[in-house]
The first five atom37 places (N, CA, C, CB, O) and aatype in JSON, in Angstrom:
{
  "aatype": [12, 16, 1, 3, 7, 10, 13, 10, 19, 6, 11, 7, 11, 9, 19, 1, 0, 0, 1, 2, 13, 1, 13, 2, 5, 15, 19, 10, 6, 12, 10, 1, 2, 19, 6, 15, 10, 7, 14, 0, 1, 1, 0, 16, 0, 6, 6, 0, 13, 6, 12, 19, 19, 14, 14, 12, 11, 19, 7, 1, 13, 8, 13, 15, 6, 19, 16, 11, 13],
  "atom_mask": [
    [1, 1, 1, 1, 1],
    [1, 1, 1, 1, 1],
    [1, 1, 1, 1, 1],
    [1, 1, 1, 1, 1],
    [1, 1, 1, 0, 1],
    [1, 1, 1, 1, 1],
    [1, 1, 1, 1, 1],
    [1, 1, 1, 1, 1],
    [1, 1, 1, 1, 1],
    [1, 1, 1, 1, 1],
    [1, 1, 1, 1, 1],
    [1, 1, 1, 0, 1],
    [1, 1, 1, 1, 1],
    [1, 1, 1, 1, 1],
    [1, 1, 1, 1, 1],
    [1, 1, 1, 1, 1],
    [1, 1, 1, 1, 1],
    [1, 1, 1, 1, 1],
    [1, 1, 1, 1, 1],
    [1, 1, 1, 1, 1],
    [1, 1, 1, 1, 1],
    [1, 1, 1, 1, 1],
    [1, 1, 1, 1, 1],
    [1, 1, 1, 1, 1],
    [1, 1, 1, 1, 1],
    [1, 1, 1, 1, 1],
    [1, 1, 1, 1, 1],
    [1, 1, 1, 1, 1],
    [1, 1, 1, 1, 1],
    [1, 1, 1, 1, 1],
    [1, 1, 1, 1, 1],
    [1, 1, 1, 1, 1],
    [1, 1, 1, 1, 1],
    [1, 1, 1, 1, 1],
    [1, 1, 1, 1, 1],
    [1, 1, 1, 1, 1],
    [1, 1, 1, 1, 1],
    [1, 1, 1, 0, 1],
    [1, 1, 1, 1, 1],
    [1, 1, 1, 1, 1],
    [1, 1, 1, 1, 1],
    [1, 1, 1, 1, 1],
    [1, 1, 1, 1, 1],
    [1, 1, 1, 1, 1],
    [1, 1, 1, 1, 1],
    [1, 1, 1, 1, 1],
    [1, 1, 1, 1, 1],
    [1, 1, 1, 1, 1],
    [1, 1, 1, 1, 1],
    [1, 1, 1, 1, 1],
    [1, 1, 1, 1, 1],
    [1, 1, 1, 1, 1],
    [1, 1, 1, 1, 1],
    [1, 1, 1, 1, 1],
    [1, 1, 1, 1, 1],
    [1, 1, 1, 1, 1],
    [1, 1, 1, 1, 1],
    [1, 1, 1, 1, 1],
    [1, 1, 1, 0, 1],
    [1, 1, 1, 1, 1],
    [1, 1, 1, 1, 1],
    [1, 1, 1, 1, 1],
    [1, 1, 1, 1, 1],
    [1, 1, 1, 1, 1],
    [1, 1, 1, 1, 1],
    [1, 1, 1, 1, 1],
    [1, 1, 1, 1, 1],
    [1, 1, 1, 1, 1],
    [1, 1, 1, 1, 1]
  ],
  "atom_positions": [
    [[4.23, 0.37, -14.51], [4.02, 1.55, -13.72], [4.05, 1.16, -12.25], [2.7, 2.25, -14.1], [3.48, 0.14, -11.86]],
    [[4.69, 1.96, -11.44], [4.67, 1.72, -10.0], [3.28, 2.1, -9.5], [5.79, 2.54, -9.24], [2.55, 2.86, -10.15]],
    [[2.92, 1.56, -8.34], [1.57, 1.83, -7.86], [1.45, 1.53, -6.37], [0.55, 1.02, -8.65], [1.96, 0.51, -5.9]],
    [[0.78, 2.4, -5.66], [0.38, 2.14, -4.27], [1.54, 1.77, -3.36], [-0.63, 1.06, -4.24], [1.51, 0.7, -2.75]],
    [[2.53, 2.6, -3.25], [3.59, 2.32, -2.3], [4.98, 2.55, -2.83], [0.0, 0.0, 0.0], [5.84, 1.68, -2.7]],
    [[5.22, 3.7, -3.42], [6.56, 4.05, -3.89], [7.11, 5.11, -2.94], [6.53, 4.58, -5.38], [6.47, 6.13, -2.71]],
    [[8.29, 4.85, -2.4], [8.86, 5.75, -1.4], [10.29, 6.13, -1.76], [8.83, 5.1, -0.02], [11.03, 5.35, -2.36]],
    [[10.68, 7.34, -1.39], [12.06, 7.78, -1.51], [12.79, 7.26, -0.28], [12.17, 9.36, -1.63], [12.38, 7.52, 0.85]],
    [[13.88, 6.52, -0.5], [14.67, 5.96, 0.59], [16.06, 6.56, 0.52], [14.72, 4.4, 0.51], [16.71, 6.51, -0.52]],
    [[16.52, 7.12, 1.64], [17.86, 7.69, 1.73], [18.55, 7.12, 2.95], [17.82, 9.24, 1.79], [18.01, 7.16, 4.06]],
    [[19.74, 6.58, 2.76], [20.53, 6.0, 3.84], [19.73, 4.96, 4.62], [21.02, 7.09, 4.79], [19.83, 4.87, 5.85]],
    [[18.94, 4.17, 3.89], [18.2, 3.07, 4.5], [16.93, 3.47, 5.23], [0.0, 0.0, 0.0], [16.3, 2.62, 5.86]],
    [[16.52, 4.74, 5.15], [15.32, 5.22, 5.85], [14.33, 5.79, 4.84], [15.68, 6.3, 6.91], [14.72, 6.46, 3.88]],
    [[13.03, 5.51, 5.04], [12.0, 6.1, 4.19], [11.92, 7.59, 4.53], [10.62, 5.39, 4.39], [11.72, 7.97, 5.68]],
    [[12.07, 8.42, 3.49], [12.06, 9.87, 3.67], [10.66, 10.43, 3.41], [13.09, 10.54, 2.74], [10.16, 11.25, 4.18]],
    [[10.04, 9.97, 2.33], [8.7, 10.45, 1.99], [8.13, 9.59, 0.87], [8.74, 11.95, 1.56], [8.83, 8.8, 0.24]],
    [[6.83, 9.78, 0.64], [6.19, 9.1, -0.48], [6.65, 9.75, -1.78], [4.64, 9.15, -0.36], [6.99, 10.94, -1.8]],
    [[6.67, 8.99, -2.87], [7.06, 9.51, -4.18], [5.91, 9.34, -5.16], [8.34, 8.8, -4.7], [5.04, 8.49, -4.96]],
    [[5.9, 10.13, -6.21], [4.89, 9.99, -7.26], [5.12, 8.67, -7.99], [4.96, 11.19, -8.27], [6.21, 8.12, -7.99]],
    [[4.04, 8.18, -8.61], [4.17, 6.96, -9.41], [4.98, 7.25, -10.67], [2.78, 6.4, -9.78], [4.93, 8.36, -11.2]],
    [[5.72, 6.24, -11.14], [6.55, 6.37, -12.33], [6.2, 5.29, -13.35], [8.05, 6.28, -11.96], [5.75, 4.2, -12.99]],
    [[6.4, 5.6, -14.6], [6.26, 4.61, -15.67], [7.66, 4.09, -16.0], [5.56, 5.22, -16.95], [8.64, 4.82, -15.92]],
    [[7.72, 2.82, -16.38], [8.99, 2.24, -16.82], [8.73, 1.23, -17.91], [9.73, 1.59, -15.64], [7.67, 0.61, -17.97]],
    [[9.7, 1.08, -18.78], [9.65, 0.09, -19.86], [10.93, -0.73, -19.76], [9.51, 0.77, -21.28], [11.9, -0.47, -20.47]],
    [[10.91, -1.71, -18.89], [12.09, -2.53, -18.67], [11.67, -3.98, -18.58], [12.85, -2.09, -17.39], [10.65, -4.3, -17.96]],
    [[12.41, -4.84, -19.17], [12.14, -6.27, -19.13], [12.26, -6.79, -17.7], [13.11, -7.03, -20.06], [13.19, -6.44, -16.98]],
    [[11.3, -7.62, -17.29], [11.37, -8.25, -15.97], [12.62, -9.11, -15.87], [10.1, -9.1, -15.71], [13.26, -9.14, -14.81]],
    [[12.99, -9.79, -16.93], [14.21, -10.61, -16.91], [15.45, -9.76, -16.71], [14.33, -11.42, -18.2], [16.36, -10.13, -15.97]],
    [[15.5, -8.6, -17.38], [16.63, -7.68, -17.2], [16.67, -7.17, -15.76], [16.54, -6.49, -18.19], [17.74, -7.07, -15.16]],
    [[15.5, -6.84, -15.22], [15.44, -6.37, -13.84], [15.97, -7.45, -12.88], [13.99, -6.0, -13.47], [16.77, -7.14, -12.0]],
    [[15.55, -8.67, -13.06], [15.98, -9.75, -12.17], [17.48, -10.03, -12.28], [15.2, -11.02, -12.47], [18.1, -10.45, -11.31]],
    [[18.06, -9.8, -13.46], [19.52, -9.96, -13.62], [20.29, -8.92, -12.83], [19.91, -9.87, -15.1], [21.46, -9.13, -12.49]],
    [[19.64, -7.79, -12.52], [20.32, -6.69, -11.84], [19.95, -6.55, -10.37], [20.02, -5.41, -12.55], [20.18, -5.5, -9.78]],
    [[19.37, -7.59, -9.77], [19.04, -7.54, -8.34], [20.34, -7.51, -7.54], [18.14, -8.76, -7.92], [21.19, -8.39, -7.69]],
    [[20.49, -6.5, -6.7], [21.7, -6.35, -5.88], [21.51, -6.93, -4.48], [22.09, -4.88, -5.78], [22.46, -7.44, -3.89]],
    [[20.29, -6.87, -3.95], [20.03, -7.46, -2.64], [18.53, -7.72, -2.48], [20.54, -6.53, -1.51], [17.7, -7.08, -3.13]],
    [[18.22, -8.67, -1.6], [16.83, -9.04, -1.29], [16.62, -8.97, 0.2], [16.5, -10.46, -1.82], [17.51, -9.28, 0.99]],
    [[15.42, -8.55, 0.6], [15.05, -8.58, 2.01], [14.19, -9.81, 2.27], [0.0, 0.0, 0.0], [13.96, -10.61, 1.36]],
    [[13.73, -9.96, 3.5], [12.88, -11.12, 3.82], [11.53, -11.01, 3.12], [12.68, -11.23, 5.35], [10.97, -9.92, 3.02]],
    [[11.01, -12.13, 2.63], [9.72, -12.15, 1.93], [8.61, -11.74, 2.89], [9.44, -13.56, 1.34], [8.64, -12.07, 4.07]],
    [[7.63, -11.01, 2.34], [6.48, -10.55, 3.12], [5.21, -10.79, 2.33], [6.61, -9.05, 3.5], [5.22, -10.78, 1.1]],
    [[4.12, -11.01, 3.04], [2.83, -11.2, 2.4], [2.31, -9.82, 1.98], [1.81, -11.93, 3.36], [2.32, -8.89, 2.78]],
    [[1.86, -9.7, 0.75], [1.35, -8.44, 0.23], [0.06, -8.68, -0.54], [2.4, -7.75, -0.68], [-0.13, -9.74, -1.14]],
    [[-0.82, -7.7, -0.51], [-2.06, -7.79, -1.27], [-2.48, -6.38, -1.68], [-3.17, -8.49, -0.44], [-2.05, -5.4, -1.07]],
    [[-3.31, -6.29, -2.69], [-3.84, -5.01, -3.14], [-5.3, -5.2, -3.52], [-3.02, -4.45, -4.35], [-5.76, -6.33, -3.66]],
    [[-6.01, -4.11, -3.69], [-7.43, -4.19, -4.01], [-7.7, -4.93, -5.31], [-8.03, -2.8, -4.08], [-8.68, -5.67, -5.41]],
    [[-6.85, -4.74, -6.3], [-7.09, -5.3, -7.63], [-6.2, -6.49, -7.94], [-6.9, -4.24, -8.67], [-6.08, -6.87, -9.11]],
    [[-5.57, -7.08, -6.93], [-4.64, -8.18, -7.19], [-4.85, -9.29, -6.16], [-3.17, -7.68, -7.15], [-5.52, -9.1, -5.15]],
    [[-4.28, -10.44, -6.45], [-4.35, -11.55, -5.51], [-3.24, -11.43, -4.49], [-4.26, -12.9, -6.26], [-2.26, -10.72, -4.7]],
    [[-3.4, -12.13, -3.38], [-2.38, -12.11, -2.34], [-1.12, -12.82, -2.83], [-2.91, -12.78, -1.04], [-1.2, -13.81, -3.56]],
    [[0.05, -12.29, -2.43], [1.31, -12.88, -2.86], [2.35, -12.72, -1.76], [1.81, -12.25, -4.18], [2.18, -11.9, -0.85]],
    [[3.42, -13.49, -1.83], [4.54, -13.37, -0.91], [5.73, -12.91, -1.73], [4.83, -14.72, -0.15], [6.18, -13.62, -2.64]],
    [[6.26, -11.72, -1.41], [7.33, -11.13, -2.21], [8.39, -10.5, -1.32], [6.76, -10.07, -3.18], [8.07, -10.01, -0.23]],
    [[9.65, -10.51, -1.76], [10.7, -9.83, -1.0], [10.91, -8.41, -1.53], [12.03, -10.63, -1.06], [10.69, -8.17, -2.72]],
    [[11.32, -7.47, -0.68], [11.76, -6.17, -1.22], [13.08, -6.39, -1.96], [11.92, -5.1, -0.07], [13.89, -7.22, -1.56]],
    [[13.29, -5.65, -3.05], [14.5, -5.81, -3.86], [15.2, -4.48, -4.07], [14.17, -6.46, -5.21], [14.55, -3.45, -4.25]],
    [[16.5, -4.51, -4.06], [17.29, -3.38, -4.52], [17.8, -3.78, -5.9], [18.49, -3.02, -3.52], [18.52, -4.76, -6.05]],
    [[17.41, -3.0, -6.92], [17.75, -3.33, -8.3], [18.63, -2.23, -8.88], [16.46, -3.51, -9.16], [18.26, -1.05, -8.84]],
    [[19.77, -2.6, -9.41], [20.67, -1.64, -10.04], [20.29, -1.42, -11.49], [0.0, 0.0, 0.0], [19.65, -2.28, -12.11]],
    [[20.67, -0.28, -12.03], [20.47, 0.04, -13.45], [19.01, -0.09, -13.89], [21.34, -0.86, -14.31], [18.73, -0.58, -14.99]],
    [[18.08, 0.34, -13.04], [16.66, 0.32, -13.4], [16.3, 1.7, -13.92], [15.75, -0.09, -12.18], [16.6, 2.7, -13.26]],
    [[15.67, 1.77, -15.06], [15.42, 3.06, -15.72], [13.93, 3.39, -15.79], [16.02, 3.05, -17.14], [13.14, 2.66, -16.38]],
    [[13.57, 4.51, -15.17], [12.18, 5.0, -15.25], [12.07, 5.91, -16.47], [11.76, 5.76, -13.94], [13.03, 6.6, -16.82]],
    [[10.9, 5.92, -17.11], [10.74, 6.72, -18.31], [10.03, 8.05, -18.09], [10.0, 5.94, -19.33], [10.35, 9.02, -18.77]],
    [[9.06, 8.12, -17.15], [8.35, 9.37, -16.92], [7.53, 9.29, -15.63], [7.44, 9.7, -18.11], [7.29, 8.2, -15.1]],
    [[7.11, 10.45, -15.13], [6.25, 10.52, -13.95], [4.81, 10.42, -14.43], [6.49, 11.85, -13.14], [4.46, 10.99, -15.46]],
    [[3.96, 9.71, -13.68], [2.55, 9.62, -14.04], [1.82, 10.89, -13.64], [1.9, 8.39, -13.39], [2.36, 11.71, -12.9]],
    [[0.6, 11.05, -14.11], [-0.18, 12.24, -13.81], [-0.94, 12.12, -12.51], [-1.14, 12.51, -14.93], [-1.57, 13.08, -12.09]],
    [[-0.9, 10.95, -11.85], [-1.64, 10.78, -10.59], [-0.72, 10.32, -9.5], [-2.78, 9.79, -10.75], [-1.15, 10.12, -8.36]]
  ]
}
């Protein structure tokens, strides 16, 4: 499930926040379909440890439904 930071992006610009989505996709399948990577950035969340991750554009990623929150 996406969480805390899902945005609609059009023509390279953030247009608005989007609702969270559920997905059932293998991480390995997702990584095989990475089309581009941005520069790595430090990220953290309330319920997770700090990490350094790049933004990714992933092709053929399939969401299954919108969450209720």
